[in-house]
C-alpha positions, 0 to 999 in steps of 0.5 A, a space after each residue: 248851528 250854535 257857536 259851541 257846535 262849530 269846528 272852530 270852537 273845539 277845546 283848547 289851543 294845544 289840541 287845535 295847534 296839532 291840526 296845523 299842517 307842516 309844509 314838507 316834502 310829502 305832498 300837501 294833499 296827503 299831509 292834509 289827509 294824514 292830519 285830518 285822518 289822525 284827528 278823526 281817529 282821535 275823536 277830535 271830531 265826533 260821529 255826525 259832526 259837520 265838516 265845514 271847509 272854511 273852518 277846516 282851512 282855518 284849523 289846518 292852515 291849508 287851502 280849500 282845494 287841499 281840504 276838499 281833496 282830503 275830504 274826498 280821500 277820507 270819504 273813500 276810506 269810509 271815515 266821512 259821509 257826504 250827505 245831500 244838502 248838508 255836505 260832508 260829516 264824520 261817518 257814523 257807525 251803526 250795528 250793521 256797519 260793524 257786523 259787515 266789518 267783522 264779517 270781512 275781518 273774520 275771513 281775512 285776519 286768520 289767514 294773515 296770522 297763518 301766513 305770518 307764522 309760515 313766512 315771517 322772519 325772526 326779526 318780524 317775530 321780535 317786532 310783533 312781540 314788542 308791539 304786543 307787549 306795548 299793547 299789554 302795558 298800555 292796557 295795564 295802565 288803562 291808557 286807551 289811546 296807547 292801546 289803540 296805537 299799539 294794537 294798530 302797530 300789532 296789526 301793522 307788524 302782522 301785515 308786514 310779516 305775512 309775505 303777501 303784499 296784495 293781502 296786506 294792502 287789502 287789509 290795511 285799507 280795511 283797517 282804516 275803518 277798523 281803527 275808526 270803529 275802534 276809536 268809537 268803542 274803545 273808550 266804552 270798554 269795561 275792565 272785563 272787556 280789556 281783560 279778554 282782549 289782553 288774554 287773547 293777545 297773550 294767546 296769539 303771541 304764544 302761537 306766533 312764537 311756537 310757529 303754530 299756524 293753526 293756533 295763530 289763526 284760531 287766536 286771530 279769529 277769537 280776537 275778531 269775535 271778542 271785539 265784535 261782541 264788545 262793539 255790538 254790546 256798546 252800539 246797542 246800548 
């Protein structure tokens, strides 16, 4: 591997310094998991990149044991794959992976939207309205990273307000992988793609504010379908 392709040779000092793990109350292992997960979702490492423990130790400032445990955790989330005779590397997203993911989302997310309408408090509704508006603002300014962060917040609010802890836990686990696929595809979306998603977010918000469970479920399913079509188009190119 040439020096330009090693993890230690990543862009600039400011970016690299963001990978340093601060030693606080949270367990060092989970802090390392969070730091590396954030780097993966921000595409600091690209799909297929090898993740070399020694270099990750240098970047994060933690022990090889902590890095190894974090990599195992991230592998369980589907963000890392362990290739025989090659070691851990950043997971790739192929067409079938994406289709499988959207198939599960199509079943779970409309249910969550329906439960939110039926069970969410007025405070939950205000919180998701703020999150959707922030997403729309990020889209209007073509802030891709802001869009990814804000749509993740929209889903967090949806899960928090659905009133079913088991469903929320299952879907949150799934959405780590969703966030990863989003990170891969969002940067390749066209203006037309973004307009479709923003229009859908307005439709969802109207349904939630009206407490219309059927319309909310329909808007949620529509978003999954729009996202699937965009992702497959990008992956097929």
